[in-house]
SEDRENDO-838942 format. One record per residue (C-alpha): x, y negated, z negated; residue in three letters; residue number from 0. Coordinates in steps of 0.02 Angstrom, whole numbers. Layout:
<drenlos>
+--------+--------+--------+------+------+
:     xx :     yy :     zz : resn : resi :
+--------+--------+--------+------+------+
:      X :      Y :      Z :  ala :  NUM :
...
+--------+--------+--------+------+------+
</drenlos>
This chain:
<drenlos>
+--------+--------+--------+------+------+
:     xx :     yy :     zz : resn : resi :
+--------+--------+--------+------+------+
:   3872 :  -5211 :  -5478 :  unk :    0 :
:   3957 :  -5223 :  -5318 :  unk :    1 :
:   4051 :  -5380 :  -5337 :  unk :    2 :
:   4170 :  -5438 :  -5482 :  unk :    3 :
:   4175 :  -5604 :  -5419 :  unk :    4 :
:   4067 :  -5706 :  -5284 :  unk :    5 :
:   4048 :  -5859 :  -5208 :  unk :    6 :
:   3967 :  -5967 :  -5072 :  unk :    7 :
:   4021 :  -6113 :  -4954 :  unk :    8 :
:   3905 :  -6222 :  -4839 :  unk :    9 :
:   3980 :  -6299 :  -4704 :  unk :   10 :
:   3874 :  -6384 :  -4599 :  unk :   11 :
:   3751 :  -6260 :  -4545 :  unk :   12 :
:   3841 :  -6106 :  -4583 :  unk :   13 :
:   3859 :  -6014 :  -4741 :  unk :   14 :
:   4012 :  -5916 :  -4785 :  unk :   15 :
:   4000 :  -5797 :  -4929 :  unk :   16 :
:   4152 :  -5712 :  -5026 :  unk :   17 :
:   4160 :  -5572 :  -5152 :  unk :   18 :
:   4285 :  -5450 :  -5232 :  unk :   19 :
:   4242 :  -5282 :  -5277 :  unk :   20 :
:   4255 :  -5194 :  -5448 :  unk :   21 :
:   4338 :  -5018 :  -5510 :  unk :   22 :
:   4158 :  -4926 :  -5489 :  unk :   23 :
:   4195 :  -4943 :  -5283 :  unk :   24 :
:   4336 :  -4848 :  -5196 :  unk :   25 :
:   4368 :  -4906 :  -5030 :  unk :   26 :
:   4550 :  -4823 :  -5008 :  unk :   27 :
:   4596 :  -4709 :  -4875 :  unk :   28 :
:   4617 :  -4579 :  -4982 :  unk :   29 :
:   4438 :  -4590 :  -5057 :  unk :   30 :
:   4320 :  -4449 :  -5011 :  unk :   31 :
:   4224 :  -4488 :  -4881 :  unk :   32 :
:   4070 :  -4498 :  -4942 :  unk :   33 :
:   4117 :  -4602 :  -5080 :  unk :   34 :
:   4187 :  -4723 :  -4972 :  unk :   35 :
:   4050 :  -4722 :  -4858 :  unk :   36 :
:   3949 :  -4754 :  -4983 :  unk :   37 :
:   4050 :  -4890 :  -5038 :  unk :   38 :
:   4025 :  -4978 :  -4859 :  unk :   39 :
:   3840 :  -4939 :  -4862 :  unk :   40 :
:   3830 :  -5037 :  -5023 :  unk :   41 :
:   3923 :  -5174 :  -4960 :  unk :   42 :
:   3806 :  -5184 :  -4810 :  unk :   43 :
:   3654 :  -5190 :  -4911 :  unk :   44 :
:   3705 :  -5320 :  -5021 :  unk :   45 :
:   3791 :  -5440 :  -4881 :  unk :   46 :
:   3663 :  -5404 :  -4740 :  unk :   47 :
:   3828 :  -5387 :  -4616 :  unk :   48 :
:   3912 :  -5255 :  -4539 :  unk :   49 :
:   4079 :  -5199 :  -4635 :  unk :   50 :
:   4245 :  -5215 :  -4535 :  unk :   51 :
:   4390 :  -5111 :  -4588 :  unk :   52 :
:   4579 :  -5121 :  -4556 :  unk :   53 :
:   4727 :  -4994 :  -4566 :  unk :   54 :
:   4823 :  -5110 :  -4665 :  unk :   55 :
:   5025 :  -5065 :  -4611 :  unk :   56 :
:   5111 :  -5212 :  -4699 :  unk :   57 :
:   5155 :  -5309 :  -4551 :  unk :   58 :
:   5085 :  -5482 :  -4476 :  unk :   59 :
:   4962 :  -5410 :  -4347 :  unk :   60 :
:   4798 :  -5503 :  -4335 :  unk :   61 :
:   4636 :  -5438 :  -4252 :  unk :   62 :
:   4483 :  -5550 :  -4185 :  unk :   63 :
:   4334 :  -5413 :  -4218 :  unk :   64 :
:   4259 :  -5461 :  -4063 :  unk :   65 :
:   4404 :  -5407 :  -3948 :  unk :   66 :
:   4440 :  -5231 :  -4036 :  unk :   67 :
:   4337 :  -5080 :  -3954 :  unk :   68 :
:   4257 :  -4997 :  -4144 :  unk :   69 :
:   4256 :  -4829 :  -4055 :  unk :   70 :
:   4442 :  -4829 :  -4097 :  unk :   71 :
:   4439 :  -4836 :  -4258 :  unk :   72 :
:   4509 :  -4977 :  -4383 :  unk :   73 :
:   4648 :  -5083 :  -4284 :  unk :   74 :
:   4817 :  -5079 :  -4367 :  unk :   75 :
:   4829 :  -5249 :  -4430 :  unk :   76 :
:   4853 :  -5352 :  -4587 :  unk :   77 :
:   4715 :  -5464 :  -4548 :  unk :   78 :
:   4552 :  -5481 :  -4464 :  unk :   79 :
:   4456 :  -5629 :  -4411 :  unk :   80 :
:   4282 :  -5668 :  -4315 :  unk :   81 :
:   4187 :  -5809 :  -4261 :  unk :   82 :
:   4028 :  -5735 :  -4250 :  unk :   83 :
:   3890 :  -5715 :  -4411 :  unk :   84 :
:   3831 :  -5544 :  -4463 :  unk :   85 :
:   4016 :  -5471 :  -4478 :  unk :   86 :
:   4088 :  -5435 :  -4649 :  unk :   87 :
:   4264 :  -5436 :  -4636 :  unk :   88 :
:   4352 :  -5326 :  -4782 :  unk :   89 :
:   4546 :  -5335 :  -4846 :  unk :   90 :
:   4580 :  -5188 :  -4957 :  unk :   91 :
:   4726 :  -5198 :  -5120 :  unk :   92 :
:   4772 :  -5105 :  -5286 :  unk :   93 :
:   4895 :  -5237 :  -5327 :  unk :   94 :
:   4933 :  -5323 :  -5163 :  unk :   95 :
:   4852 :  -5514 :  -5144 :  unk :   96 :
:   4684 :  -5498 :  -5047 :  unk :   97 :
:   4654 :  -5669 :  -4958 :  unk :   98 :
:   4500 :  -5730 :  -4882 :  unk :   99 :
:   4478 :  -5876 :  -4764 :  unk :  100 :
:   4339 :  -5994 :  -4700 :  unk :  101 :
:   4354 :  -6129 :  -4574 :  unk :  102 :
:   4243 :  -6281 :  -4541 :  unk :  103 :
:   4235 :  -6203 :  -4357 :  unk :  104 :
:   4139 :  -6065 :  -4423 :  unk :  105 :
:   4280 :  -5940 :  -4404 :  unk :  106 :
:   4317 :  -5812 :  -4541 :  unk :  107 :
:   4460 :  -5703 :  -4591 :  unk :  108 :
:   4517 :  -5573 :  -4708 :  unk :  109 :
:   4706 :  -5533 :  -4748 :  unk :  110 :
:   4810 :  -5411 :  -4850 :  unk :  111 :
:   4960 :  -5485 :  -4913 :  unk :  112 :
:   5070 :  -5366 :  -4976 :  unk :  113 :
:   5249 :  -5385 :  -5017 :  unk :  114 :
:   5326 :  -5371 :  -4842 :  unk :  115 :
:   5175 :  -5452 :  -4784 :  unk :  116 :
:   5226 :  -5609 :  -4885 :  unk :  117 :
:   5376 :  -5608 :  -4840 :  unk :  118 :
:   5349 :  -5605 :  -4651 :  unk :  119 :
:   5206 :  -5715 :  -4652 :  unk :  120 :
:   5049 :  -5629 :  -4627 :  unk :  121 :
:   4943 :  -5769 :  -4728 :  unk :  122 :
:   5036 :  -5912 :  -4599 :  unk :  123 :
:   4985 :  -5816 :  -4448 :  unk :  124 :
:   4809 :  -5787 :  -4493 :  unk :  125 :
:   4808 :  -5975 :  -4534 :  unk :  126 :
:   4895 :  -6009 :  -4340 :  unk :  127 :
:   4749 :  -5886 :  -4245 :  unk :  128 :
:   4604 :  -5985 :  -4351 :  unk :  129 :
:   4679 :  -6146 :  -4302 :  unk :  130 :
:   4691 :  -6101 :  -4111 :  unk :  131 :
:   4505 :  -6061 :  -4135 :  unk :  132 :
:   4458 :  -6240 :  -4169 :  unk :  133 :
:   4480 :  -6253 :  -4351 :  unk :  134 :
:   4525 :  -6422 :  -4433 :  unk :  135 :
:   4478 :  -6376 :  -4624 :  unk :  136 :
:   4519 :  -6222 :  -4708 :  unk :  137 :
:   4464 :  -6144 :  -4868 :  unk :  138 :
:   4558 :  -6002 :  -4954 :  unk :  139 :
:   4516 :  -5885 :  -5095 :  unk :  140 :
:   4663 :  -5785 :  -5178 :  unk :  141 :
:   4580 :  -5618 :  -5256 :  unk :  142 :
:   4637 :  -5529 :  -5402 :  unk :  143 :
:   4817 :  -5449 :  -5368 :  unk :  144 :
:   4965 :  -5397 :  -5482 :  unk :  145 :
:   5032 :  -5538 :  -5562 :  unk :  146 :
:   5220 :  -5588 :  -5581 :  unk :  147 :
:   5251 :  -5524 :  -5750 :  unk :  148 :
:   5212 :  -5376 :  -5719 :  unk :  149 :
:   5276 :  -5335 :  -5532 :  unk :  150 :
:   5445 :  -5264 :  -5566 :  unk :  151 :
:   5564 :  -5238 :  -5412 :  unk :  152 :
:   5756 :  -5215 :  -5388 :  unk :  153 :
:   5844 :  -5377 :  -5406 :  unk :  154 :
:   5906 :  -5348 :  -5223 :  unk :  155 :
:   5710 :  -5360 :  -5180 :  unk :  156 :
:   5680 :  -5501 :  -5271 :  unk :  157 :
:   5833 :  -5592 :  -5172 :  unk :  158 :
:   5765 :  -5537 :  -5016 :  unk :  159 :
:   5597 :  -5577 :  -5011 :  unk :  160 :
:   5623 :  -5750 :  -5111 :  unk :  161 :
:   5755 :  -5803 :  -4976 :  unk :  162 :
:   5594 :  -5816 :  -4853 :  unk :  163 :
:   5470 :  -5875 :  -4971 :  unk :  164 :
:   5562 :  -5952 :  -5135 :  unk :  165 :
:   5398 :  -5957 :  -5237 :  unk :  166 :
:   5397 :  -5780 :  -5251 :  unk :  167 :
:   5539 :  -5764 :  -5367 :  unk :  168 :
:   5486 :  -5720 :  -5536 :  unk :  169 :
:   5539 :  -5626 :  -5711 :  unk :  170 :
:   5428 :  -5484 :  -5786 :  unk :  171 :
:   5372 :  -5518 :  -5969 :  unk :  172 :
:   5509 :  -5388 :  -6025 :  unk :  173 :
:   5647 :  -5484 :  -5939 :  unk :  174 :
:   5673 :  -5405 :  -5771 :  unk :  175 :
:   5671 :  -5441 :  -5581 :  unk :  176 :
:   5503 :  -5484 :  -5524 :  unk :  177 :
:   5394 :  -5543 :  -5379 :  unk :  178 :
:   5241 :  -5669 :  -5364 :  unk :  179 :
:   5164 :  -5619 :  -5229 :  unk :  180 :
:   5014 :  -5733 :  -5286 :  unk :  181 :
:   5131 :  -5885 :  -5310 :  unk :  182 :
:   5204 :  -5842 :  -5130 :  unk :  183 :
:   5032 :  -5837 :  -5058 :  unk :  184 :
:   4967 :  -5999 :  -5140 :  unk :  185 :
:   5138 :  -6099 :  -5092 :  unk :  186 :
:   5103 :  -6036 :  -4901 :  unk :  187 :
:   4919 :  -6098 :  -4900 :  unk :  188 :
:   4957 :  -6255 :  -4974 :  unk :  189 :
:   5093 :  -6295 :  -4834 :  unk :  190 :
:   4967 :  -6245 :  -4706 :  unk :  191 :
:   4832 :  -6379 :  -4791 :  unk :  192 :
:   4727 :  -6259 :  -4855 :  unk :  193 :
:   4597 :  -6297 :  -5003 :  unk :  194 :
:   4632 :  -6144 :  -5136 :  unk :  195 :
:   4524 :  -6057 :  -5258 :  unk :  196 :
:   4621 :  -5941 :  -5361 :  unk :  197 :
:   4487 :  -5794 :  -5435 :  unk :  198 :
:   4618 :  -5724 :  -5559 :  unk :  199 :
:   4657 :  -5570 :  -5639 :  unk :  200 :
:   4804 :  -5473 :  -5657 :  unk :  201 :
:   4762 :  -5291 :  -5578 :  unk :  202 :
:   4895 :  -5216 :  -5687 :  unk :  203 :
:   4816 :  -5286 :  -5835 :  unk :  204 :
:   4634 :  -5269 :  -5813 :  unk :  205 :
:   4530 :  -5114 :  -5836 :  unk :  206 :
:   4398 :  -5162 :  -5701 :  unk :  207 :
:   4544 :  -5170 :  -5556 :  unk :  208 :
:   4614 :  -5044 :  -5459 :  unk :  209 :
:   4822 :  -5052 :  -5476 :  unk :  210 :
:   4942 :  -4935 :  -5407 :  unk :  211 :
:   5075 :  -4977 :  -5527 :  unk :  212 :
:   4967 :  -4930 :  -5657 :  unk :  213 :
:   4864 :  -4792 :  -5593 :  unk :  214 :
:   5009 :  -4714 :  -5475 :  unk :  215 :
:   4915 :  -4614 :  -5317 :  unk :  216 :
:   4754 :  -4594 :  -5426 :  unk :  217 :
:   4720 :  -4772 :  -5388 :  unk :  218 :
:   4588 :  -4831 :  -5290 :  unk :  219 :
:   4571 :  -4993 :  -5179 :  unk :  220 :
:   4467 :  -5143 :  -5211 :  unk :  221 :
:   4396 :  -5262 :  -5076 :  unk :  222 :
:   4405 :  -5442 :  -5030 :  unk :  223 :
:   4239 :  -5466 :  -4950 :  unk :  224 :
:   4188 :  -5623 :  -4824 :  unk :  225 :
:   4059 :  -5641 :  -4723 :  unk :  226 :
:   3942 :  -5790 :  -4630 :  unk :  227 :
:   3765 :  -5826 :  -4606 :  unk :  228 :
:   3715 :  -5949 :  -4466 :  unk :  229 :
+--------+--------+--------+------+------+
</drenlos>
């Protein structure tokens, strides 16, 4: 099974599909090259679309795939967008929040929202780019990520992130400071007027998902994948 979760949305003549991979596939930068290429080939076979990766840097950069030279390798950004069918955009995570976006204009986006990305606003930045491409309505999928009850952080870090995105303020199930990145992303998407689907599942708690907090350096990376057909 390539996708642990899959969904399809039809707007006008365009059909947008999304999926979130499970633990069997490892799309991380540290995965063996053969394993990662096999995973990408499997995703291409299932989606019928050419997969596009980004080198995620915990920033707010947004790259339109059509404007990037593929020969240069993956761009150093945390969001990809495209207005063309036949392209599958991937965001990879092992506790961070993978976000997939579809616009009524036909454009789509994939966002990697880690702690810094949430604090700095990578999701609103991507929404703004899609609006600039003519989007009036946006539909978002929030993929599996570490939950607020499991994501322990120092009190100073919680205060820093929550000062920018108050919805992230959380406490672990054992009573220590935490961040709820999913709640922060949800608040940002709601403020931007997006319809939201929350896939659910805490990466630390669900064995079928990759988790850095649970597995450390041995953790692989799952992917949120979005693609469009005419």
